[in-house]
Each structure stands twice: as C-alpha cells, then as structure tokens.
Residue, then its C-alpha position, 0 to 999 in steps of 0.5 A: m750814570t749821567q747822559t747828555y743829549k742834543v735836543i732838536g726843535m726847541t725855540c724858547t725856555h718854555c720848550a725846554g720846560t716841556v722837554e724836561t717834563a717829558l723826560k722826567t716821566v721816563p722810567g729810570v730817570e732820577q733827574a733831568s735838566v734841559k738847557y735851552i741855550r745849549k740845546e742839551a738835556t742831561i739825564q741822571g739815571d739808567a733810562d733807556p735812550q730809546a724811551l727818552k727819545q720817544a718821550v721827547q718826540a711825543a712832546g713835539y721835539d727830537l733827541q739825538t741818541p747814540 
C-alpha cells in the first residue's frame, strides 16, 4: 500500500532528508520518499499513520494524517 501525506515545517532539502530518515525507522515502512518542493511524503508499506506522525514530530516537523 502507498500512502501520501503533507509534511509541515520543512524549509530545505536537508529537512526533507531528516523527515525521510525518521519515516524509515517506523515499523511497516518498506520505502519512504520525501519531496521538499511538493511538501509531501510518500510511504510504501503498512505502517500505522499515527506512528508515522510521531516519528516526524520527534524529528521536529509535522505530518498531516487522515
């Protein structure tokens, strides 16, 4: 399953890399890709949206989850 979320608080490509690294630590994430320009994170796998949000918040950003 592929999920796409809006990322809040990114101001540069380094931020996108930080968010991507945080997402990849969440159980169930098979692949994560963050696009700074689009302010989006695309996740493949069956990770819990709340766990994704918590990981991104721990990195200093926010994730809009359904």
